[in-house]
All heavy atoms as an XYZ file, in Angstrom:
784
protein
N     -12.627      5.271     -3.192
C     -11.568      6.107     -2.721
C     -12.106      7.347     -2.109
O     -13.171      7.904     -2.561
C     -10.707      6.568     -3.925
C     -10.090      5.374     -4.660
C     -10.322      5.282     -6.042
C      -9.291      4.470     -4.027
C      -9.814      4.268     -6.729
C      -8.741      3.403     -4.765
C      -8.982      3.367     -6.072
N     -11.331      7.826     -1.148
C     -11.768      9.191     -0.586
C     -11.067     10.170     -1.523
O      -9.836     10.205     -1.630
C     -11.270      9.271      0.860
C     -11.772     10.454      1.584
C     -11.509     10.385      2.997
C     -12.216     11.579      3.687
N     -11.967     11.449      5.166
N     -11.813     11.079     -2.057
C     -11.373     11.974     -3.034
C     -10.114     12.939     -2.609
O      -9.302     13.117     -3.338
C     -12.457     12.953     -3.466
C     -12.140     13.707     -4.630
C     -13.315     14.582     -5.113
C     -12.877     15.315     -6.395
N     -13.877     15.859     -7.200
N     -10.118     13.341     -1.269
C      -8.991     14.200     -0.764
C      -7.602     13.617     -0.985
O      -6.699     14.362     -1.379
N      -7.464     12.357     -0.732
C      -6.133     11.786     -0.872
C      -5.732     11.610     -2.283
O      -4.583     11.929     -2.638
C      -6.103     10.377     -0.210
S      -4.641      9.491     -0.182
N      -6.593     11.167     -3.160
C      -6.280     10.887     -4.555
C      -6.017     12.264     -5.351
O      -5.189     12.406     -6.154
C      -7.332     10.019     -5.236
C      -7.439      8.732     -4.498
C      -7.031      9.863     -6.668
C      -6.208      7.940     -4.355
N      -6.844     13.201     -5.015
C      -6.819     14.465     -5.884
C      -5.581     15.257     -5.549
O      -5.071     16.077     -6.384
C      -8.022     15.301     -5.558
O      -8.139     15.701     -4.168
N      -4.942     14.974     -4.415
C      -3.654     15.684     -4.133
C      -2.500     15.169     -4.940
O      -1.534     15.999     -5.209
C      -3.227     15.537     -2.747
C      -4.119     16.132     -1.746
C      -3.803     15.788     -0.269
C      -4.236     17.640     -1.842
N      -2.530     13.951     -5.458
C      -1.414     13.428     -6.155
C      -1.078     14.128     -7.497
O       0.099     14.309     -7.862
C      -1.677     11.935     -6.417
C      -1.803     11.069     -5.133
C      -2.036      9.583     -5.608
C      -0.531     11.070     -4.425
N      -2.038     14.666     -8.172
C      -1.852     15.348     -9.375
C      -1.655     16.894     -9.350
O      -1.393     17.537    -10.199
N      -1.747     17.336     -8.061
C      -1.556     18.810     -7.862
C      -0.224     19.362     -7.735
O       0.761     18.529     -7.624
C      -2.409     19.264     -6.521
O      -1.606     18.862     -5.439
N      -0.034     20.613     -7.902
C       1.213     21.209     -7.877
C       1.641     21.675     -6.414
O       2.725     22.130     -6.220
C       1.382     22.481     -8.824
O       0.404     23.389     -8.350
C       1.138     21.976    -10.256
N       0.796     21.355     -5.481
C       1.126     21.754     -4.119
C       2.097     20.809     -3.579
O       2.128     19.702     -3.968
C      -0.223     21.624     -3.181
C      -1.314     22.518     -3.754
S      -2.867     22.096     -2.911
C      -2.681     23.176     -1.517
N       2.941     21.301     -2.671
C       3.951     20.348     -2.049
C       3.580     20.016     -0.662
O       2.991     20.854      0.139
C       5.344     20.970     -2.118
O       5.425     22.134     -1.366
N       3.775     18.803     -0.233
C       3.503     18.217      1.066
C       4.677     17.453      1.644
O       5.416     16.922      0.790
C       2.284     17.269      1.025
C       1.032     17.971      0.650
C       0.649     17.925     -0.643
C       0.241     18.546      1.599
C      -0.582     18.501     -1.068
C      -1.012     19.164      1.216
C      -1.344     19.104     -0.097
N       4.791     17.484      2.913
C       5.786     16.641      3.483
C       5.320     15.174      3.453
O       4.022     15.058      3.328
C       6.164     16.962      4.954
O       5.045     16.707      5.781
C       6.687     18.420      5.040
N       6.041     14.192      3.577
C       5.471     12.834      3.546
C       4.468     12.564      4.660
O       3.438     11.912      4.340
C       6.720     11.931      3.788
C       7.842     12.699      3.253
C       7.566     14.127      3.540
N       4.569     13.089      5.827
C       3.631     12.853      6.912
C       2.323     13.602      6.556
O       1.222     13.106      6.908
C       4.273     13.202      8.259
C       5.282     12.343      8.817
C       5.790     12.846     10.211
C       4.820     10.985      8.907
N       2.416     14.754      5.927
C       1.221     15.546      5.543
C       0.443     14.690      4.533
O      -0.787     14.697      4.586
C       1.630     16.938      5.116
C       2.005     17.885      6.246
C       2.562     19.148      5.577
O       3.198     19.196      4.503
O       2.525     20.193      6.332
N       1.136     14.172      3.564
C       0.438     13.359      2.565
C      -0.199     12.170      3.226
O      -1.456     11.864      2.916
C       1.500     12.943      1.471
C       0.802     12.042      0.366
C      -0.336     12.829     -0.345
C       1.850     11.557     -0.608
N       0.449     11.455      4.088
C      -0.214     10.296      4.727
C      -1.328     10.737      5.518
O      -2.379     10.057      5.563
C       0.869      9.519      5.689
C       1.952      9.029      4.744
C       0.221      8.396      6.424
C       3.176      8.454      5.537
N      -1.250     11.940      6.218
C      -2.347     12.466      7.028
C      -3.568     12.694      6.140
O      -4.763     12.458      6.490
C      -1.974     13.770      7.646
C      -2.994     14.192      8.632
O      -3.475     13.453      9.617
O      -3.482     15.390      8.493
N      -3.406     13.135      4.938
C      -4.544     13.415      3.973
C      -5.261     12.132      3.540
O      -6.272     12.054      3.146
C      -3.952     14.152      2.764
C      -3.343     15.574      2.992
C      -4.455     16.443      3.361
C      -3.742     17.897      3.488
N      -4.680     18.857      3.989
N      -4.456     10.936      3.694
C      -4.942      9.648      3.291
C      -5.797      8.979      4.374
O      -6.286      7.894      4.209
C      -3.871      8.741      2.812
S      -3.130      9.399      1.337
N      -5.903      9.547      5.551
C      -6.638      8.808      6.629
C      -8.108      8.745      6.096
O      -8.730      9.764      5.675
C      -6.560      9.719      7.952
C      -5.174      9.580      8.478
C      -7.634      9.202      8.907
C      -4.915     10.352      9.827
N      -8.643      7.589      6.299
C      -9.948      7.235      5.764
C     -10.018      6.719      4.409
O     -11.116      6.322      3.926
N      -8.893      6.728      3.721
C      -8.854      6.260      2.311
C      -8.177      4.903      2.301
O      -7.351      4.515      3.171
C      -8.022      7.246      1.432
O      -8.668      8.556      1.437
N      -8.315      4.248      1.026
C      -7.544      3.052      0.874
C      -6.096      3.363      0.428
O      -5.895      4.339     -0.235
C      -8.316      2.200     -0.361
C      -9.747      1.885     -0.008
C      -9.978      0.829      0.984
N      -9.547     -0.433      0.529
C      -9.424     -1.545      1.246
N      -9.708     -1.455      2.475
N      -9.266     -2.704      0.663
N      -5.168      2.506      1.087
C      -3.752      2.573      0.702
C      -3.246      1.252      0.343
O      -3.748      0.247      0.826
C      -2.955      3.285      1.867
C      -3.374      4.748      1.945
C      -3.218      2.473      3.149
N      -2.318      1.262     -0.516
C      -1.572     -0.015     -0.917
C      -0.129      0.237     -0.304
O       0.501      1.153     -0.557
C      -1.475     -0.044     -2.386
C      -0.581     -1.215     -2.944
N      -0.234     -1.322     -4.242
C      -0.081     -2.272     -2.352
C       0.487     -2.304     -4.432
N       0.710     -2.982     -3.285
N       0.193     -0.762      0.592
C       1.578     -0.689      1.277
C       2.412     -1.884      0.732
O       1.990     -3.073      0.880
C       1.305     -0.690      2.713
C       0.449      0.450      3.170
C       2.620     -0.762      3.517
C      -0.067      0.400      4.570
N       3.619     -1.514      0.330
C       4.579     -2.460     -0.094
C       5.505     -2.644      1.015
O       6.202     -1.691      1.508
C       5.239     -2.135     -1.405
C       6.308     -3.075     -1.757
C       4.330     -1.859     -2.546
N       5.756     -3.858      1.557
C       6.634     -4.163      2.697
C       8.021     -4.420      2.227
O       8.251     -4.641      1.073
C       6.089     -5.327      3.521
C       4.628     -5.098      3.977
S       4.388     -3.680      5.125
C       5.302     -4.249      6.432
N       8.949     -4.409      3.163
C      10.422     -4.749      2.764
C      10.489     -6.246      2.569
O      11.486     -6.647      1.843
C      11.362     -4.359      3.884
C      11.437     -2.792      4.108
C      12.333     -2.445      5.257
C      12.524     -1.059      5.420
N      13.311     -0.732      6.587
N       9.559     -7.019      2.828
C       9.524     -8.465      2.695
C       8.751     -8.754      1.402
O       8.534     -7.826      0.606
C       8.917     -9.258      3.880
O       7.510     -8.765      3.985
C       9.567     -8.873      5.075
N       8.268     -9.981      1.233
C       7.477    -10.332      0.063
C       5.976    -10.194      0.267
O       5.194    -10.829     -0.317
C       7.739    -11.768     -0.354
C       7.443    -12.834      0.813
O       7.216    -12.337      1.949
O       7.597    -13.973      0.638
N       5.630     -9.269      1.045
C       4.225     -8.991      1.446
C       3.723     -7.493      1.048
O       4.588     -6.645      1.021
C       3.846     -9.164      2.947
C       3.955    -10.533      3.415
C       3.676    -10.656      4.831
C       3.794    -12.073      5.319
N       3.406    -12.306      6.755
N       2.481     -7.437      0.634
C       1.873     -6.291      0.307
C       0.510     -6.211      0.952
O      -0.064     -7.255      1.199
C       1.779     -5.927     -1.183
C       3.051     -5.984     -1.847
C       2.988     -5.675     -3.413
O       2.147     -4.936     -3.755
O       3.802     -6.240     -4.114
N       0.073     -4.968      1.432
C      -1.154     -4.854      2.121
C      -2.047     -3.804      1.442
O      -1.478     -2.755      0.942
C      -0.945     -4.452      3.612
C      -0.060     -5.385      4.378
C       0.539     -4.589      5.584
C      -0.915     -6.554      4.812
N      -3.314     -3.968      1.371
C      -4.235     -2.985      0.962
C      -5.317     -2.908      2.110
O      -5.856     -3.901      2.466
C      -4.994     -3.338     -0.375
C      -5.983     -2.248     -0.703
C      -3.910     -3.367     -1.426
N      -5.546     -1.538      2.470
C      -6.555     -1.413      3.652
C      -6.985     -0.007      3.685
O      -6.320      0.902      3.014
N      -7.789      0.316      4.609
C      -8.190      1.675      4.874
C      -7.439      2.195      6.036
O      -7.307      1.604      7.230
C      -9.762      1.725      5.311
O     -10.508      1.130      4.194
C     -10.152      3.155      5.586
N      -6.744      3.311      5.861
C      -5.903      3.937      6.845
C      -6.659      4.608      7.870
O      -7.466      5.577      7.630
C      -4.883      4.834      6.153
C      -3.876      5.681      7.110
C      -2.987      4.653      7.659
C      -3.127      6.700      6.350
N      -6.594      4.109      9.163
C      -7.318      4.792     10.272
C      -6.423      5.829     10.993
O      -6.974      6.848     11.482
C      -7.769      3.718     11.264
C      -8.807      2.697     10.670
C      -9.256      1.696     11.855
C      -9.969      3.396     10.167
N      -5.261      5.593     11.037
C      -4.357      6.566     11.828
C      -2.919      6.035     11.574
O      -2.579      4.939     11.176
N      -1.959      7.024     12.008
C      -0.512      6.728     12.057
C       0.159      7.643     13.112
O      -0.430      8.568     13.552
C       0.009      6.870     10.633
C       0.061      8.338     10.199
C       1.282      9.063     10.291
C      -1.083      9.058      9.671
C       1.345     10.502      9.902
C      -1.011     10.301      9.382
C       0.134     11.033      9.508
N       1.437      7.279     13.317
C       2.205      8.210     14.185
C       3.532      8.672     13.512
O       3.573      8.426     12.322
C       2.630      7.370     15.467
C       3.513      6.148     15.347
O       4.021      6.021     14.207
O       3.696      5.389     16.257
N       4.350      9.331     14.199
C       5.526      9.944     13.539
C       6.539      8.897     13.068
O       7.425      9.181     12.233
C       6.334     10.916     14.537
C       5.528     12.073     14.942
O       4.666     12.501     14.117
O       5.836     12.774     15.976
N       6.413      7.672     13.523
C       7.345      6.601     12.994
C       6.652      5.827     11.880
O       7.106      4.822     11.338
C       7.575      5.570     14.094
C       8.311      6.281     15.275
C       7.624      6.561     16.404
C       9.681      6.581     15.192
C       8.341      7.206     17.414
C      10.402      7.224     16.283
C       9.652      7.466     17.342
N       5.480      6.360     11.393
C       4.630      5.739     10.345
C       4.144      4.339     10.681
O       3.835      3.486      9.832
C       5.320      5.855      9.009
C       4.406      5.525      7.833
C       5.974      7.109      8.725
N       4.072      4.101     12.053
C       3.240      2.938     12.465
C       1.791      3.280     12.050
O       1.363      4.405     12.215
C       3.332      2.712     13.933
C       4.803      2.383     14.426
O       5.534      1.529     13.753
N       5.308      3.076     15.382
N       1.100      2.285     11.443
C      -0.182      2.560     10.982
C      -1.285      1.494     11.506
O      -0.895      0.318     11.750
C      -0.192      2.450      9.467
C       0.569      3.581      8.829
S       0.665      3.357      6.989
C       2.185      2.332      6.885
N      -2.487      2.087     11.683
C      -3.619      1.211     11.939
C      -4.432      1.257     10.691
O      -4.848      2.223     10.132
C      -4.422      1.859     13.153
C      -5.675      0.959     13.383
C      -3.621      1.938     14.414
N      -4.689      0.010     10.292
C      -5.452     -0.282      8.999
C      -6.738     -1.142      9.311
O      -6.561     -2.021     10.203
C      -4.578     -0.973      7.892
C      -3.350     -0.217      7.536
C      -2.396     -1.141      6.743
C      -3.661      0.984      6.626
N      -7.767     -0.971      8.610
C      -8.884     -1.898      8.747
C      -9.346     -2.357      7.370
O      -8.924     -1.801      6.335
C     -10.042     -1.194      9.422
C     -10.821     -0.195      8.605
C     -12.057      0.422      9.332
O     -12.442      0.009     10.507
O     -12.704      1.163      8.740
N     -10.031     -3.464      7.342
C     -10.570     -4.059      6.144
C      -9.319     -4.303      5.165
O      -9.202     -3.844      4.032
C     -11.610     -3.153      5.428
C     -12.197     -3.829      4.255
O     -12.286     -5.166      4.267
O     -12.647     -3.117      3.348
N      -8.423     -5.069      5.722
C      -7.097     -5.283      5.150
C      -7.078     -6.576      4.253
O      -7.549     -7.653      4.753
C      -5.979     -5.355      6.189
C      -4.558     -5.708      5.619
C      -5.889     -4.086      6.885
N      -6.375     -6.525      3.165
C      -6.084     -7.741      2.414
C      -4.565     -7.776      2.324
O      -3.970     -6.880      1.946
C      -6.742     -7.741      0.982
O      -8.079     -7.560      1.031
C      -6.290     -9.075      0.248
N      -4.046     -8.922      2.715
C      -2.524     -9.143      2.700
C      -2.261     -9.995      1.538
O      -2.916    -11.065      1.285
C      -2.167     -9.801      4.065
C      -0.637    -10.209      4.096
C      -0.329    -10.889      5.355
O      -0.609    -12.129      5.301
O       0.276    -10.357      6.256
N      -1.279     -9.587      0.758
C      -0.842    -10.393     -0.457
C       0.655    -10.869     -0.164
O       1.406    -10.018      0.206
C      -0.851     -9.492     -1.655
C      -2.187     -8.864     -2.017
C      -2.524     -7.686     -1.573
C      -3.019     -9.660     -2.827
C      -3.780     -7.144     -1.852
C      -4.269     -9.065     -3.171
C      -4.640     -7.830     -2.670
N       0.757    -12.117     -0.279
C       2.180    -12.647     -0.176
C       2.576    -13.413     -1.316
O       1.933    -14.390     -1.810
C       2.216    -13.557      1.100
C       3.495    -14.078      1.387
C       3.687    -14.822      2.716
O       2.581    -15.116      3.342
O       4.721    -15.241      3.236
N       3.705    -13.234     -1.949
C       4.283    -13.788     -3.182
C       4.862    -15.147     -2.634
O       5.683    -15.206     -1.747
C       5.305    -12.981     -3.752
O       4.757    -11.708     -4.073
C       5.760    -13.629     -5.094
N       4.374    -16.228     -3.290
C       4.954    -17.555     -2.998
C       6.022    -17.861     -3.827
O       6.309    -17.277     -4.881
C       3.741    -18.530     -3.155
C       2.619    -18.354     -2.182
C       1.456    -19.304     -2.386
O       1.146    -19.620     -3.482
O       0.921    -19.769     -1.360
N       7.013    -18.813     -3.425
C       8.123    -19.116     -4.142
C       7.885    -19.622     -5.533
O       8.771    -19.258     -6.386
C       8.902    -20.372     -3.396
N       6.814    -20.268     -5.847
C       6.534    -20.740     -7.123
C       5.838    -19.654     -8.056
O       5.424    -19.934     -9.080
C       5.654    -22.010     -7.115
C       4.412    -21.868     -6.317
C       4.560    -22.143     -4.885
O       5.608    -22.613     -4.398
O       3.582    -21.898     -4.144
N       5.719    -18.373     -7.478
C       5.195    -17.374     -8.252
C       3.817    -16.986     -8.082
O       3.283    -15.978     -8.603
N       3.112    -17.734     -7.231
C       1.615    -17.416     -7.040
C       1.548    -16.324     -5.963
O       2.574    -15.806     -5.423
N       0.324    -15.942     -5.788
C      -0.049    -14.859     -4.852
C      -1.061    -15.467     -3.839
O      -2.120    -15.826     -4.239
C      -0.530    -13.755     -5.536
C      -0.469    -12.318     -4.900
C       0.966    -11.994     -4.610
C      -1.107    -11.213     -5.916
N      -0.660    -15.517     -2.508
C      -1.508    -15.987     -1.445
C      -2.237    -14.765     -0.900
O      -1.466    -13.779     -0.479
C      -0.679    -16.750     -0.441
C      -1.632    -17.321      0.645
C      -0.837    -18.236      1.491
C       0.224    -17.553      2.329
N       0.914    -18.412      3.320
N      -3.362    -14.827     -0.629
C      -4.084    -13.661      0.116
C      -4.800    -14.012      1.342
O      -5.050    -15.240      1.651
C      -5.278    -13.000     -0.852
O      -6.277    -14.098     -1.056
C      -4.762    -12.504     -2.162
N      -4.859    -13.059      2.202
C      -5.464    -13.333      3.509
C      -6.196    -12.016      3.989
O      -5.712    -10.912      3.777
C      -4.358    -13.479      4.598
C      -4.867    -13.773      6.016
C      -3.825    -13.801      7.156
C      -2.566    -14.533      6.796
N      -1.670    -14.557      7.957
N      -7.373    -12.126      4.452
C      -8.240    -10.992      4.913
C      -8.051    -10.820      6.423
O      -8.048    -11.800      7.084
C      -9.673    -11.255      4.585
C      -9.993    -11.373      3.150
C     -10.114     -9.955      2.490
C     -10.606    -10.056      1.072
N     -10.673     -8.775      0.451
N      -7.953     -9.589      6.867
C      -7.665     -9.218      8.203
C      -8.646     -8.013      8.516
O      -8.781     -7.072      7.724
C      -6.163     -8.800      8.483
C      -5.193     -9.816      8.077
C      -3.853     -9.207      8.017
C      -5.150    -10.966      9.123
N      -9.256     -8.088      9.712
C     -10.257     -7.019     10.038
C      -9.545     -5.745     10.325
O      -9.868     -4.668      9.779
C     -11.157     -7.392     11.250
C     -12.129     -8.561     10.996
O     -12.492     -8.571      9.726
O     -12.399     -9.337     11.808
N      -8.516     -5.774     11.246
C      -7.749     -4.673     11.624
C      -6.380     -4.927     12.086
O      -6.223     -5.985     12.768
C      -8.494     -3.880     12.832
C      -8.012     -2.530     13.098
C      -8.887     -1.820     14.110
O      -8.839     -2.185     15.376
N      -9.711     -0.861     13.655
N      -5.357     -4.144     11.727
C      -4.034     -4.408     12.090
C      -3.317     -3.114     12.549
O      -3.737     -2.100     12.209
C      -3.191     -5.144     11.001
C      -3.123     -4.167      9.773
C      -3.837     -6.377     10.621
C      -2.057     -4.551      8.710
N      -2.213     -3.344     13.378
C      -1.129     -2.259     13.671
C      -0.045     -2.638     13.002
O       0.587     -3.698     13.202
C      -1.040     -2.223     15.202
C       0.133     -1.313     15.646
C      -0.150      0.100     15.205
C       0.342     -1.452     17.121
N       0.448     -1.865     12.025
C       1.509     -2.184     11.100
C       2.742     -1.367     11.585
O       2.678     -0.237     11.745
C       1.182     -1.780      9.681
C       2.193     -2.092      8.649
C       2.396     -3.616      8.563
C       1.741     -1.552      7.270
N       3.905     -2.145     11.862
C       5.198     -1.457     12.264
C       5.697     -0.723     10.987
O       6.105     -1.273      9.958
C       6.139     -2.420     12.676
C       7.340     -1.944     13.229
O       7.889     -0.874     12.817
N       8.005     -2.597     14.135
N       5.794      0.648     11.115
C       6.289      1.427     10.064
C       7.756      1.152      9.632
O       8.145      1.481      8.524
N       8.534      0.526     10.548
C       9.972      0.246     10.178
C      10.043     -0.745      9.014
O      11.030     -0.887      8.405
C      10.588     -0.308     11.356
C      12.028     -0.338     11.259
O      12.704      0.569     10.729
N      12.667     -1.516     11.675
N       9.032     -1.499      8.786
C       8.950     -2.634      7.687
C       8.360     -2.164      6.422
O       8.297     -2.882      5.509
C       8.220     -3.864      8.220
C       8.948     -4.413      9.450
O      10.100     -4.467      9.477
N       8.167     -4.697     10.482
N       7.888     -0.879      6.325
C       7.280     -0.358      5.137
C       8.339      0.205      4.197
O       9.207      0.970      4.455
C       6.220      0.744      5.476
C       5.671      1.446      4.276
C       5.190      0.328      6.338
N       8.167     -0.216      2.889
C       9.143      0.239      1.842
C       8.423      1.372      1.101
O       9.083      2.384      0.666
C       9.471     -0.930      0.906
N       7.038      1.199      0.805
C       6.452      2.151     -0.029
C       4.903      2.204      0.336
O       4.308      1.159      0.545
C       6.587      1.842     -1.468
C       5.903      2.775     -2.498
S       6.363      2.511     -4.163
C       6.282      0.801     -4.413
N       4.325      3.488      0.253
C       2.925      3.570      0.511
C       2.327      4.232     -0.731
O       2.778      5.281     -1.092
C       2.646      4.478      1.742
C       1.119      4.550      2.268
C       1.118      4.601      3.745
C       0.556      5.814      1.557
N       1.264      3.673     -1.294
C       0.666      4.166     -2.485
C      -0.728      4.518     -2.112
O      -1.680      3.723     -1.926
C       0.629      3.042     -3.618
C       2.151      2.597     -3.835
C       0.106      3.629     -4.953
C       2.257      1.225     -4.549
N      -1.048      5.864     -2.139
C      -2.397      6.293     -1.809
C      -3.373      5.778     -2.882
O      -3.078      5.889     -4.168
C      -2.289      7.810     -1.924
C      -0.852      8.034     -1.543
C      -0.100      7.053     -2.244
N      -4.463      5.269     -2.511
C      -5.528      4.816     -3.412
C      -5.153      3.549     -4.146
O      -5.905      2.994     -5.011
N      -3.966      2.894     -3.865
C      -3.657      1.684     -4.624
C      -4.591      0.552     -4.320
O      -5.118      0.450     -3.139
N      -4.688     -0.402     -5.154
C      -5.606     -1.460     -4.950
C      -4.750     -2.849     -4.917
O      -5.419     -3.817     -5.040
C      -6.652     -1.536     -6.100
C      -7.704     -0.560     -5.938
C      -8.488     -0.642     -4.660
O      -8.797     -1.785     -4.297
O      -8.678      0.317     -3.993
N      -3.565     -2.809     -4.655
C      -2.855     -4.106     -4.471
C      -1.936     -4.411     -5.623
O      -1.866     -3.614     -6.679
N      -1.213     -5.525     -5.531
C      -0.237     -5.915     -6.628
C      -0.953     -6.291     -7.815
O      -2.037     -6.801     -7.898
C       0.447     -7.146     -6.039
C      -0.489     -7.632     -4.917
C      -1.206     -6.400     -4.499
N      -0.268     -5.843     -8.909
C      -0.912     -6.167    -10.299
C      -0.105     -7.488    -10.800
O       1.057     -7.633    -10.756
C      -0.540     -4.947    -11.242
C      -0.993     -5.309    -12.673
C      -1.105     -3.666    -10.769
N      -0.951     -8.387    -11.321
C      -0.371     -9.501    -11.909
C       0.502     -9.252    -13.165
O       0.033     -8.418    -13.920
C      -1.585    -10.491    -12.360
N       1.629     -9.730    -13.178
C       2.559     -9.520    -14.325
C       2.521    -10.723    -15.267
O       2.736    -11.855    -14.852
C       3.929     -9.206    -13.902
C       4.836     -8.976    -15.001
C       3.949     -7.996    -12.912
N       2.271    -10.433    -16.501
C       2.345    -11.460    -17.495
C       3.810    -11.656    -17.906
O       4.240    -10.960    -18.898
C       1.345    -11.182    -18.641
C       1.352    -12.298    -19.683
O       2.085    -13.400    -19.521
O       0.709    -12.107    -20.739
N       4.541    -12.576    -17.300
C       5.894    -12.783    -17.682
C       6.115    -13.281    -19.042
O       7.183    -13.198    -19.593
C       6.590    -13.728    -16.695
C       6.585    -13.084    -15.244
C       7.363    -13.976    -14.206
N       7.307    -13.523    -12.911
C       7.188    -12.486    -12.169
N       7.091    -11.342    -12.942
N       7.272    -12.382    -10.981
N       5.196    -13.974    -19.621
C       5.297    -14.469    -20.946
C       5.342    -13.445    -21.969
O       5.841    -13.610    -23.139
C       4.125    -15.531    -21.303
O       2.859    -14.695    -21.311
N       4.843    -12.219    -21.657
C       4.851    -11.122    -22.565
C       6.150    -10.369    -22.581
O       6.395     -9.412    -23.397
C       3.688    -10.199    -22.441
N       7.041    -10.590    -21.622
C       8.282     -9.972    -21.491
C       9.243    -10.250    -22.652
O       9.207    -11.381    -23.190
C       8.914    -10.278    -20.092
N       9.906     -9.211    -23.010
C      10.861     -9.330    -24.157
C      12.148     -9.890    -23.724
O      12.816     -9.359    -22.709
C      10.997     -8.014    -24.867
C      12.086     -8.171    -26.011
C       9.713     -7.487    -25.341
N      12.646    -11.004    -24.246
C      13.859    -11.587    -23.824
C      15.011    -10.880    -24.450
O      14.929    -10.363    -25.615
C      13.922    -13.058    -24.198
N      16.131    -10.616    -23.784
C      17.304     -9.880    -24.363
C      17.841    -10.716    -25.487
O      17.847    -11.977    -25.398
C      18.237     -9.757    -23.173
C      17.824    -10.761    -22.190
C      16.412    -11.085    -22.479
N      18.409    -10.045    -26.457
C      18.867    -10.732    -27.697
C      20.364    -11.108    -27.501
O      21.135    -10.485    -26.865
C      18.745     -9.772    -28.925
C      17.172     -9.723    -29.226
C      17.041     -8.813    -30.476
O      17.985     -8.620    -31.241
O      15.955     -8.278    -30.583
C-alpha cells in the first residue's frame, strides 16, 4: 500500500471525494461495481466523472452458483458511471462463510 492514501482514512481531516481519490493515485484500490463484479488494481489516474485508469488489475465476478471467478488484466479504463464504491487499500472481496450465519428463529 502507498502510505498516503491509507493514513488519511483514520485522520480527522476532511476531504471531498475527488480529493480522497486523488490521494490514492499510485495505491491499490478495491472497486465494487453496480454489477456482480469487483476490481482490485493500482490507480493510475481519474477524471471528474471518476473514469479511472487502473493497472495490475484482478477482476472478481460472482457466479450464479456462489463461486468467484477471477481474471487478471494488465491495464484498463473503467467507466466511472458503473462504480458503486471505491475502497482505498482494499484487497478484494472477502469470502463469506454462509454456514456460520445465524438463521432467524
